[in-house]
C-alpha positions as CSV (number, residue, x, y, z in Angstrom):
1,X,0.0,0.0,-0.1
2,X,1.3,3.4,-0.9
3,X,1.8,5.8,2.3
4,X,2.2,9.6,2.2
5,X,4.5,11.5,4.2
6,X,4.0,15.0,5.4
7,X,5.8,16.6,2.4
8,X,3.7,14.6,-0.2
9,X,6.9,14.0,-2.0
10,X,5.9,10.4,-2.9
11,X,2.2,11.3,-4.2
12,X,2.4,10.7,-7.9
13,X,-0.4,12.1,-10.3
14,X,-2.3,8.9,-10.5
15,X,-2.5,8.4,-6.6
16,X,-3.7,12.1,-6.5
17,X,-6.2,11.3,-9.2
18,X,-7.5,8.5,-7.0
19,X,-7.8,10.6,-4.0
20,X,-9.6,13.3,-6.0
21,X,-12.0,10.8,-7.1
22,X,-12.4,9.3,-3.7
23,X,-13.2,12.6,-1.9
24,X,-16.8,13.2,-3.4
25,X,-17.6,9.5,-2.9
26,X,-16.9,9.7,0.8
27,X,-18.5,13.0,1.1
28,X,-21.7,11.9,-0.6
29,X,-22.1,8.4,0.8
30,X,-20.1,8.4,4.1
31,X,-17.4,6.2,5.2
32,X,-19.3,2.9,5.5
33,X,-21.4,3.2,2.3
34,X,-18.5,4.2,-0.1
35,X,-17.6,1.3,-2.4
36,X,-14.1,1.0,-3.9
37,X,-15.3,0.0,-7.1
38,X,-17.4,3.3,-7.4
39,X,-14.3,5.2,-6.1
40,X,-12.3,3.5,-9.1
41,X,-15.0,4.7,-11.5
42,X,-15.1,8.1,-10.2
43,X,-11.3,8.5,-10.3
44,X,-11.3,7.1,-13.9
45,X,-8.9,4.2,-13.0
46,X,-9.3,0.4,-12.9
47,X,-9.9,-1.5,-9.7
48,X,-6.7,-3.1,-10.3
49,X,-4.9,0.4,-10.4
50,X,-7.0,1.5,-7.3
51,X,-5.8,-1.4,-5.3
52,X,-2.2,-1.2,-6.3
53,X,-2.1,2.2,-4.6
54,X,-4.4,1.5,-1.6
55,X,-5.0,-2.1,0.0
56,X,-8.4,-1.3,1.2
57,X,-11.2,1.5,2.1
58,X,-9.4,2.3,5.3
59,X,-6.1,2.7,3.8
60,X,-7.6,5.0,1.1
61,X,-9.4,7.1,3.7
62,X,-6.3,7.1,5.8
63,X,-4.2,8.5,2.8
64,X,-7.1,11.0,2.1
65,X,-6.9,12.4,5.6
66,X,-3.1,12.9,5.3
67,X,-3.4,14.4,1.7
68,X,-6.1,16.8,2.9
69,X,-4.3,17.7,6.1
70,X,-0.9,18.4,4.4
71,X,-2.5,20.4,1.7
72,X,-4.3,22.8,4.3
73,X,-1.2,22.7,6.6
74,X,1.0,23.9,3.8
75,X,-1.4,26.6,2.6
76,X,-1.7,28.0,6.3
77,X,2.0,27.7,7.0
78,X,3.5,28.5,3.7
79,X,4.8,31.7,4.8
80,X,7.4,32.1,7.6
81,X,6.3,33.7,11.0
82,X,8.6,36.7,10.7
83,X,8.0,40.2,11.3
84,X,6.3,42.5,14.0
85,X,4.2,40.2,16.2
86,X,0.7,42.0,15.6
87,X,1.1,41.8,11.9
88,X,2.2,38.1,12.0
89,X,-0.6,37.0,14.3
90,X,-3.1,38.8,12.3
91,X,-2.1,37.3,8.9
92,X,-1.9,33.8,10.6
93,X,-5.4,34.1,12.0
94,X,-6.6,35.2,8.4
95,X,-4.9,32.4,6.8
96,X,-6.3,29.9,9.2
97,X,-9.8,31.3,8.7
98,X,-9.5,31.5,4.9
99,X,-8.0,28.1,4.2
100,X,-10.0,26.2,6.6
101,X,-13.4,27.8,5.7
102,X,-13.7,25.6,2.5
103,X,-16.8,23.9,2.0
104,X,-15.3,20.4,0.8
105,X,-13.0,20.5,3.6
106,X,-15.5,21.3,6.1
107,X,-17.6,18.4,4.9
108,X,-14.7,16.3,5.2
109,X,-14.0,17.3,8.7
110,X,-17.7,16.6,9.5
111,X,-17.2,12.9,8.0
112,X,-14.0,12.6,10.2
113,X,-16.1,13.5,13.3
114,X,-19.1,11.3,12.4
115,X,-16.5,8.3,12.0
116,X,-14.5,9.2,15.1
117,X,-16.6,7.0,17.4
118,X,-16.1,3.9,15.3
119,X,-12.7,4.6,14.0
120,X,-10.9,7.0,16.7
121,X,-7.4,6.2,14.8
122,X,-8.7,8.4,11.9
123,X,-9.6,11.3,13.9
124,X,-6.3,11.0,15.7
125,X,-4.5,10.8,12.4
126,X,-6.3,14.0,11.6
127,X,-5.2,15.8,14.7
128,X,-1.5,14.6,14.4
129,X,-1.3,15.9,10.8
130,X,-3.1,19.2,11.4
131,X,-3.7,20.4,15.0
132,X,-0.4,19.0,16.5
133,X,2.1,20.7,14.3
134,X,0.0,23.8,14.2
135,X,0.2,24.1,17.9
136,X,3.9,23.3,18.0
137,X,4.8,25.9,15.5
138,X,2.7,28.6,17.1
139,X,4.1,27.8,20.5
140,X,7.7,28.0,19.0
141,X,7.0,31.4,17.6
142,X,5.6,32.8,21.0
143,X,8.6,31.3,22.9
144,X,10.8,33.1,20.4
145,X,9.4,36.4,21.4
146,X,9.8,37.0,25.0
147,X,8.9,40.5,24.7
148,X,5.2,39.3,24.6
149,X,5.7,38.0,28.1
150,X,3.7,34.7,27.4
151,X,3.8,32.6,30.4
152,X,2.6,29.4,28.8
153,X,3.0,29.6,25.1
154,X,1.4,26.2,24.5
155,X,-1.9,27.3,26.1
156,X,-1.9,30.6,24.3
157,X,-1.4,28.6,21.0
158,X,-4.4,26.3,22.0
159,X,-6.5,29.3,22.8
160,X,-5.6,31.1,19.5
161,X,-6.0,28.2,17.1
162,X,-8.9,26.6,19.0
163,X,-10.9,29.9,19.2
164,X,-10.5,30.3,15.5
165,X,-11.4,26.6,14.7
166,X,-14.5,26.9,17.1
167,X,-15.8,30.0,15.2
168,X,-15.4,28.2,11.7
169,X,-17.2,25.2,13.0
170,X,-20.0,26.9,14.8
171,X,-20.7,29.6,12.1
172,X,-20.3,27.3,9.1
173,X,-21.1,23.7,10.2
174,X,-23.7,24.4,12.9
175,X,-25.5,27.3,11.2
176,X,-24.2,29.8,13.9
177,X,-24.4,33.0,11.7
178,X,-28.2,33.1,12.7
179,X,-27.8,32.4,16.3
180,X,-24.2,33.5,17.5
181,X,-22.9,35.5,14.4
182,X,-19.3,36.5,14.9
183,X,-17.3,38.1,12.1
184,X,-13.9,36.4,12.0
185,X,-11.9,39.8,11.5
186,X,-13.5,41.0,14.7
187,X,-12.4,37.8,16.4
188,X,-8.8,37.9,15.3
189,X,-8.4,41.4,16.1
190,X,-9.4,40.7,19.7
191,X,-7.5,37.5,20.1
192,X,-4.2,39.4,18.9
193,X,-4.9,42.2,21.3
194,X,-5.3,39.6,24.1
195,X,-1.7,38.2,23.2
196,X,-0.1,41.5,22.5
197,X,-1.4,43.6,25.3
């Protein structure tokens, strides 16, 4: 079975074609009802080709998590965290909101959450590829800026990232715009103020 590393260096065009074909199938039918033969058809490959890359549905879904996670992680963290802290934190917050607030990505996150009870290893894989490195990088940035006087950089990283993720989930997945509306720009500005001041 083909495995993906975080840099996606081993992902060739055929494997990416399969993953692109698998995504709409999982989103439409859910994990349990998705059939490998239909994935092959949607991806435009033979079943033999599909199984030459992915042994089974779990392996395919695992690769899809890694693929999606790495894509989003690279987009959010493509620019180095250099410069004046207020500007860096504001831009980081905007990138998180922009890149995660993608309909297909949010549907995929919903699917992972739905499967987390039966397949906790899949949600853990998602967190290992997205949340864990995000918190680590942000924590490192805060540690590198003692002038901010952050007593616990890890907690602040959790608060910053977690608050933005919570906003995205409640506003877009739970229809929070009608019940608890909150503009992301306003949220980012105040989060940055809490850290800087």
